[in-house]
N, C-alpha and C positions, 0 to 999 in steps of 0.2 A: 752301619758299620762304613768309614770311608776308608777307599781303597786308594794304594801307591804303586804306583808304578816305580820300578830301579830297574839299573841297568847293572848286569854282575857279569864279569869276565871270568871263567873256568875253563882251568886245564882239559883238555881234549877226553883226557882217559874218564874224569868225573859226569865230563858232559855226556860221555857216552852210555857209561854207567845211570846215569838217571833215564836216561832217553829209553834204554832196555828194562828201567823198570814200570817205565810208564806203558809201554809198548804189553809186556808181562801182564800188568793188572789192568789194561785199555780203558787206564785213566791218562786225560791229559798232563801234558810234562809240567803244566803252570800245578798242579792238582798235588802233584808226587812232592814237586818242591817245596808247596809251601805245609804240606804235612813235616817232611823234613823237617823245616825249619820249625815248625812248632812244639815238635816233639824236642828238638833242642833247649827251648829256653827253658827258665825255672818255671814251677808253678805259681799262676796270677794268686794272688788276693783276693778274695770277695769283698767286693766295695761297702757290701750293708753291715760287716765286721765291724765290730765296739775300735774307735780310731785305737784305744791302747791295745787292743788284737792287734791289727794292721798293722801297726808297727811293727811288734813283735815278729810276727809271721813273715816281714818285708824282710827287717835282719837277720833272719835263719838263713838268709841265699849268702851270705858274708861267710858262714860259721865252716868250719873245718870237718872232714867228713866224721872223725872220731867223736867229736862234741854233737853231730849227730843223730849218731849212732846210739849216745847217750840219752838225748833226750827221746829217741825213738824208743830205747828200750825202759824207758823211766816208769817207775808205777807210782802208784798213791802211796803215800805215809799209810802204815798198816793199822795205826791208831785210830788216824782219819777215817779208812775205810773202814773200820767198827765202828765206830761213830754213827757214820752213816747208816749202816746196816741198821745199826740200831735203833737209830731215828727213823728210819724209813718204815721199820716194823710198828713200830709205836704210831707216826700218821696211818697208816695201813688200819688200825684198829682204834683210828680216831682220839688216842692219847696222848698226843702232842701238846706241850704248851705253845706259848706263843715263843717266848724264848729258842725252845725248839724249833718250831718252824723257824725261825731266822737261821740257825745253825743246819739246819739239813737246807736252808736254798742257798747259803753260800757255799757248803759241801760239794752240795749239788755242781755248784758255777764253776766252784775249782774241777771235779772231775771233769766237764765238759769241757774245762781251755785244757787241761794235761791233754785230752782226746784229739783236741785240736792241731794241740802242739805235734802231739807225735807224729798224726796224720800228715799234717805237713813237712814234717820232720823225713818219714818214708818218703813221701812225693820230691821230695829235693834229691833223697838218696839215690830213688830210682831212676829222675832225671840224670843223675852224674853217671849212670850206668854198673849201681851195683843191685848184685840180685838180692831181693829183699824175700824176708823170711815167709813161708807159707803158713794158711791160717791152724794148720795141727803144729808148725814148730812153733807159733805164737803161742798157742793154748799153753804148750808145754813149758814155757818161759813164765805163765803164772802160776 
């Protein structure tokens, strides 16, 4: 990774606060500043994702918090989820037709894309300072 040097003028109180954090954590001032800057940026989208996934996830950074919460709390259509369960059970007992296998593959991809969208929405919301639900709260929602 290429490193770049920048000059940044900080007000005295912020500089002293950063310096104090560096002393408390026994870390170099540059490391403290780097960590703070890294945490304030929106989450990066993995480059190895399919192009259409990357475009969708990158565009989520421009959505309002309300829309991101809707995405984060969204669930798979109940009919699709039920069909997925049936097809998966048939797959396990080797009673799945080729058409059923195609449906199962498509539903699995839909579920994975939904989970990816939800996770990214939660990551953006956390980055924006929101308190995320606990695992217990998430289980109660489903």
